[in-house]
C-alpha positions as CSV (number, residue, x, y, z in Angstrom):
1,S,125.7,38.6,-66.3
2,W,123.2,36.6,-68.3
3,G,123.8,33.6,-66.1
4,G,122.7,35.5,-63.0
5,L,119.8,37.2,-64.8
6,S,118.6,33.9,-66.3
7,H,118.6,32.2,-63.0
8,H,116.6,35.0,-61.5
9,L,114.1,35.0,-64.4
10,F,113.9,31.2,-64.8
11,P,114.7,29.5,-61.5
12,S,114.4,26.0,-62.8
13,M,117.1,26.5,-65.4
14,G,120.4,24.7,-65.0
15,T,119.1,22.0,-62.8
16,K,120.2,18.5,-63.6
17,Q,116.6,17.5,-64.3
18,H,116.2,20.4,-66.6
19,L,119.4,19.7,-68.5
20,R,118.4,16.0,-68.9
21,Y,114.9,17.1,-70.2
22,L,116.6,19.1,-72.9
23,N,119.2,16.4,-73.7
24,V,122.0,19.0,-73.0
25,K,125.3,17.3,-72.7
26,V,129.0,17.9,-73.4
27,G,130.0,16.4,-76.7
28,Y,126.6,16.9,-78.5
29,C,127.2,17.9,-82.1
30,A,125.1,19.4,-84.9
31,E,125.9,20.6,-88.4
32,L,124.5,22.7,-91.2
33,T,125.6,23.2,-94.9
34,K,125.1,26.1,-97.1
35,V,126.2,27.5,-100.5
36,F,126.1,31.2,-100.8
37,T,125.4,32.3,-104.4
38,Q,126.4,35.6,-106.1
39,K,122.6,36.4,-106.0
40,D,122.7,36.0,-102.1
41,V,125.7,38.3,-101.9
42,A,124.1,40.9,-104.2
43,M,120.9,40.8,-102.2
44,F,122.8,41.2,-98.9
45,S,124.8,44.1,-100.4
46,K,121.6,45.8,-101.4
47,L,120.0,45.3,-98.0
48,T,123.0,46.6,-96.0
49,G,124.7,49.0,-98.4
50,N,128.0,47.0,-98.1
51,I,129.0,47.2,-101.7
52,N,132.7,46.3,-101.2
53,P,133.8,45.2,-104.7
54,S,135.6,42.1,-103.3
55,H,132.1,40.7,-102.8
56,L,130.6,41.9,-106.1
57,N,133.3,42.3,-108.8
58,E,135.3,39.2,-109.8
59,D,137.9,41.3,-111.7
60,F,138.5,43.4,-108.6
61,A,138.7,40.3,-106.4
62,K,141.4,38.9,-108.6
63,Q,143.3,42.2,-108.6
64,I,143.6,41.9,-104.8
65,M,144.9,38.3,-105.0
66,L,141.6,36.5,-104.3
67,E,140.6,33.6,-106.6
68,R,137.1,35.1,-107.1
69,T,134.5,37.1,-105.2
70,I,134.1,36.3,-101.5
71,F,130.9,36.4,-99.5
72,H,130.4,38.8,-96.6
73,G,131.8,37.5,-93.2
74,V,128.5,38.4,-91.5
75,L,126.8,35.8,-93.7
76,I,128.9,33.1,-92.1
77,K,128.0,34.6,-88.7
78,G,124.4,34.3,-89.7
79,L,125.0,30.6,-90.6
80,I,126.5,30.1,-87.2
81,S,123.6,31.8,-85.6
82,A,121.2,29.5,-87.5
83,L,123.1,26.5,-86.3
84,L,123.2,27.6,-82.7
85,G,119.7,29.0,-82.8
86,T,117.9,25.9,-84.2
87,K,120.0,22.8,-83.8
88,I,122.2,23.0,-80.7
89,P,121.7,22.4,-77.8
90,H,117.9,22.9,-78.3
91,P,115.9,25.3,-80.6
92,D,114.2,27.0,-77.6
93,C,117.5,28.3,-76.2
94,V,118.7,31.9,-76.6
95,L,122.1,32.8,-78.1
96,I,123.8,35.3,-75.8
97,S,127.2,35.8,-77.4
98,Q,129.2,34.8,-80.4
99,E,132.9,35.1,-81.3
100,I,134.3,34.4,-84.7
101,N,137.6,34.5,-86.6
102,F,138.1,34.6,-90.4
103,P,141.2,32.5,-91.0
104,A,140.7,32.3,-94.8
105,P,138.5,33.7,-97.5
106,L,135.2,32.0,-98.2
107,Y,134.3,32.2,-101.9
108,V,130.9,32.6,-103.4
109,G,129.7,29.2,-104.6
110,E,131.6,27.1,-102.2
111,M,129.8,24.6,-100.0
112,V,130.4,25.4,-96.3
113,L,129.8,22.8,-93.6
114,M,129.5,24.4,-90.1
115,T,129.8,22.0,-87.2
116,A,129.0,22.9,-83.6
117,E,129.9,20.9,-80.5
118,E,129.0,21.5,-76.9
119,K,132.2,21.8,-75.0
120,K,131.0,22.9,-71.6
121,V,127.7,23.2,-69.8
122,K,127.7,25.2,-66.5
123,M,124.4,25.9,-64.8
124,C,122.2,27.4,-67.5
125,V,124.9,28.3,-70.1
126,A,126.3,26.0,-72.8
127,C,129.6,26.9,-74.4
128,I,129.7,25.7,-78.0
129,K,132.7,25.5,-80.4
130,V,132.1,26.0,-84.0
131,S,134.3,24.8,-86.9
132,C,134.0,25.5,-90.6
133,C,134.8,23.1,-93.4
134,I,135.0,24.2,-97.0
135,I,134.0,21.0,-98.8
136,E,135.6,21.6,-102.2
137,R,139.0,22.6,-100.7
138,R,138.8,19.9,-98.0
139,Q,139.9,22.5,-95.5
140,T,138.7,22.7,-92.0
141,Y,139.1,25.7,-89.8
142,G,138.8,24.3,-86.3
143,G,138.9,27.4,-84.0
144,Y,136.4,29.2,-86.2
145,G,134.2,30.5,-83.4
146,W,132.4,30.1,-80.1
147,G,128.9,30.7,-78.9
148,E,127.2,30.8,-75.6
149,K,123.5,30.0,-75.1
150,I,121.1,30.3,-72.2
151,I,119.5,26.9,-71.8
152,H,115.8,27.2,-71.3
153,K,112.8,25.4,-72.6
154,Y,110.1,28.0,-73.0
155,T,106.6,26.8,-72.1
156,N,103.3,28.4,-72.8
């Protein structure tokens, strides 16, 4: 497991002094907002080859009962990765796993607010709950995802 490996590689990780130094504590929150544009979606489609018309063709999206085009789910995973990789619990930590659900479509042009909260810290691993709020719809999807990070301050 990462926990065992990380303790072997970084023996000071997970100590109370180390966690205090990094300000790692249950309840710590961070957030990030983003609006994905149709240009973002088109660029991602070109990079990956995922040309599913629900992302690129508004008429098609409406034919399959969507309001308009949706952005790729992996883009929201990227946003979660950015949040967990740069803001919580500390930018020098390493993301080791991520789990995500897609409870509703996320439409191109909507402002998304991702919130992360540290729910549990055990030894050198922080468990972080992620929720997603679509500002225009005033809808929050609470159980959106989870992430785990190894807590380590890299020093040179």
